[in-house]
C-alpha angles and dihedrals in degrees: 000000000000090000091054093048090050092047092047088049090053093050091049087050095049089048093052092047088049093050090050091053093045088055091054099033130062140166115252119268111247111279097007112157131192112218111197109239098184129072089248128007125193115231110208139197092245146007102290145042090263089073121089119261108252099176141336137237131208134228114296095008110146117224123186109242114229103175141333132234116187106309095342130092126210107221136181114238125218090257093058097258126126126229144152132255132188115262094223090059096057141050117229118223126193123207125205118200115249106211103289098299121142136244137182125234113211109234100183131079091239121010128185120234107203136197093243142015099282145056089256091071124091122262112250099174143347131226133201131225114291098023117130132210128181114246117242098177145333131235130173097334093317128109126217107216139186112241126213089254090061091251124119134232144160130256130191110257090219089064099055144049119237113227142159110283117255139183107227116223118218115275117260110263118203116242118272117257120240115285093029122151106078100304115153117252100217114213092003127130132190114222113202114241100175122083091241124008128198117224110206138198093241143016100281145054090258091066119097121263112248100172146336139241132198133225111289096024110136115219123187109237111231096176148332138242117180107305093341128093126208108222144178118239128215092259090054096256120130127223143148131265133191110259093218089063098053136055115229116222145158110278094242094050092051093059090080130080111301117250121259119254136209100234148333093280095056091224093155140351115270122253130241118322094243119186114347119219094205148330143224110265103185146353116207127185128198126186115198094172103254097040134033117210123202119193121195117190125187135181093236139039116278143178126218144202131194142194143166129243127196135212092067104014119245140165115219118200117184116199106208116208103022133088121225098259112188100329113147115244091238136025119187115219110160093188123146092269105025130051098180143334118231122196128200137167098247101181144002126211097047097029117233123177116197129214122195119192114198101213138198115238122290098017124164126189143198120205128193136182123211123243093254089046093234099108129053121189119199117193117193126187144151107245127222104235097176092101097038095089098057114121094359123137109218123186110208113193122196107206120241125347138192127345085024109060095182117217116353124212128227088261094050098263110158122216095218093062093050093047095049093049093050091045090054094049092048090049094054091050091050095049092048087059096051104268126130110233127208109199108202092191109027096168141019095289119102121248121207116255094237089043090057091052091045093053089055093045093049091049093051091233116194091217139004122219119186118193122212143156120228130226139187139181088243108077091201094064115100142153148092130287140170123205132206129187113283096212098093088135095063118103109270095007101089097084094041091050090047092054090044090059091048090052091046093050089056097045094043093049093051092046091052093049093046104041099030096217130142112291104244088177141232103297141180127238139157095242113165093234090052096045100048102039117104095211135059105295137191135181115207125208101194100187143326115281088192090063108084096214093050092044089053089049095050091055089067126092087225094061094046093046091049091046092052092047095048091050089051093047093049092050090050094050087051092053096043101066139327110275095215141105116254093228136190081191112156097179 
């Protein structure tokens, strides 16, 4: 009898636990998609931060939702595995079938949409990965699709996936916090909790990126709209940041050292510090006029990583394995290359101390770690690039050419005309600095893609720079991007792609500073001119010709001159010296 009572009690307990689980877990609604809303999101083995990270997903990546437990969503990854993402780091979209029609899903980073079913037709628009368009008809492996503007175009079938057409429902937006609607938050400061935070021109992820902030930065809050805060940047500009990627505090409290965080996604606050392996003892800065030397000493060995941020320019150095010790939160320098150095306790368990160098324009650096790994020296300087072009062979490639006009703007501007003018201006500047220039398209007539690469290869060019203008069916989209070849895993390509990325970083950085447009990033693609050249190669998308404001801008001499000057300066910086840290980094 006792056995039966215990068994019945066990059954009741199991039923109760099952009921609790069912209240907090549910299967996915048909067609639900999780759209990543952070720069990088950890995908975990279970619904909580205690589970191991099995993968990561990037901004705007779309993941099919399988189920939900609490605030976590189980999703299917592109490689077929299942994992869990935090609900506050994604937006959930629902899709409702539309009567059996078909749509294409864009699979490439940047896919041309043409006026007819073949590569011989002109490009009328471009689309990015994850975009969907209803199918109107099919011809010889090409799909005719309806664009968001109502116009039609053709896309190659091998660059898309065919699926049942759907009408996307607006993503779920968290409810606004009290006081939303743009009201100022007197005395409040937003302390950045993400590794890198985009600052946008408006309160939403569809607004353009006008700058960036790093973890620990304190930004004065000027107002609020929903879950977004309007803030003031260190250079005086104002912009909007996502409320879920900052911590709001009283201004006086925010002046101290930023709190340590668990990881780059800020899924949960970190636990106690525990036993610290070591700490930073000192930070000494010496200015010799042409070069600024910063020496960091610790009482225990450490490793480091470093990277640049733009708008405004900053160098970020993470010291891995040491706590911040007694370093001041800010050290004023005011040298030619460094304005100030900020220090923050970036992470606990394991300890990471972050240094942020606020730089002047065009700064390069060399970093070296001592043999005992207890002293890091960072030297910053503004290079003289005037002699870096001498003896270099540079292939300058103006995109498209008659009869292919490339993309066409709403006012009739043709891509081929803009790219040729900028290419000619860049060529003159390069030649005046001692470089030999190979123009793959010196006139209006089109040159074949493989012929362009062949000319550069035959000339033994040191770098290949292709100049293009972007387009999209959304006229609000704008910005500057630079592409490199995506085949770094191919035999013999890794070193060339690595050098291409370094060149792209220089050119992209200079274009952003000079043109002032949205940073659409350094991206990868399988473009023929990038794939078949033998030297470091980049393809630049200066701006969006489909954006009326940017089309107007690119028809000015000022824009074209600035674009050419920025491209040349970026190439010069690439040649002058490697903008990398000579690292004993073991992370």
